[in-house]
N, C-alpha and C positions, 0 to 999 in steps of 0.2 A: 504494500500500500504506500509506504514512504517513497519507494523507488518511483512508482507511477506519479506521485505528486511532484517529486523532484524533476522528473522528465517533463512533465507538463509545464512547470515553471521555467525550466531551461528553454523549452521550445518557445514559450511566450516571450522570454527575454531576447532570444535570438531573432524572433519576428520583429520586435521593436527596434533592435539594433539595425537590422536590415532596412526597415522603413526609414530610420533616421539617416542612414548612409545614402539611400536612394534620394531622399529629399534634399540632402546637401549637394549631391551630384546634379540634380535637376536645377537647383538654385544657381550653381556655378555655370551651368550651360545657358541659363537665362540672363546672365549678367552681360552688360555691354562690353565689347572688346575695344580697347583704345590702341591705336597705332600712331606713335609720334612720327610726324613727317619732318619737322624741323624745329629747332630750338635756337633762338638767337637774341642777342642784345638789341634793345630798342634805342639806337643812338647812344648818347652819353647821359641818359636819363636815370641810370641805375635800375632800369626795368628790363625784363626779358619777355619774349613771347614764345609760347609753345603752340605749334600748329599740329593738329591731330585729326585723324578720322575716327569717329566713334560709330561702331556698328552694333545695332540692336537686333538680335535674332527675333523671330516672331514671338510675341508675348513677353519680351524682356522689358525690365524697368530698372531704373537707377535707384539706389538708396539715396534719400535726401542728403544733400551735401552742400558745401560752400566752397568758394574760391577766394583767396585774399586779394584778388584783382578782378578786372572785368573779363567777361567771357563774350566773345562775338561768334555767333554760329550761323550756319546755313544748312538747310536740309537738301542733301544731294539726291536722295531717293527715299520713297516710302512716306510714312506719316507718323506723327507722335503728338501726344498731349504733353504740354509743358506746364508744370506748376512752379510758380515763383512767389516767394513770400511777399505778401502785401498786394498781389495782383490776382485777377481772375484767371482760371485755367485757360490756356491758349491751345487751340488745335493747329498744328503745323503740317504742311505738306511740302512735297518737293518744290523747290524754288523759293521757299519762305526763309527769311533771315530773322535773327533775334539777337538782342543784347541783354546780358544779365549783369547788373551792378555788383561789384565786389562785395562779399560778405553776405549776400542774400541767399537764404536757403532755397534750394530748387531741386527738381528731379524731373526726368522725362520718362515716358512710357511709350513703347512702340504700339501703334494702333493699326498698322498695316497687316495684311495677311502674310506677307513675307518679311524680309529684313528691311530695316530703315538705316540709312547712313547719314551722318552729320559731319560737316567740316567745322571744327571748333578751334578758335584761337583764344588762349588764356594769356592775358597780359598782366604781369605782376612784378613786385619787387624781386630783384635778382636774389636767388638763394632761398626764397620762400617755397614751402611745399605747394604743389599745384592745386590740391584740394584736400578737404577734411570732412569727415562725416558730420552731419548736423547734430547739434546738441539740444 
């Protein structure tokens, strides 16, 4: 009887561990992929710009985050909903541009059936981290 109870509990624990691992893998697959194209100084201003492509697989969404400087973006393909602190939700499609003020909490979610690609330039003080999770 004790062996059967122990086996049952072991199977239940194994099931939950498998489900957690599956959920973590799925979450990682649904995260946007960032590819840095260029990073350069902005003249003698003490600032730098990072130009990147951000690719959202179908169903992907960003974790709300901030940048210590401005973000200038352009939707290359697909569509997304963009949430920016203090502003109404904005629906973006290919050909739309957007600017996010430094320090504002924001996040985007792919609303296209396929992938969505953004071109994003983050302009900030040299040496600062490009982004940080929202607090």
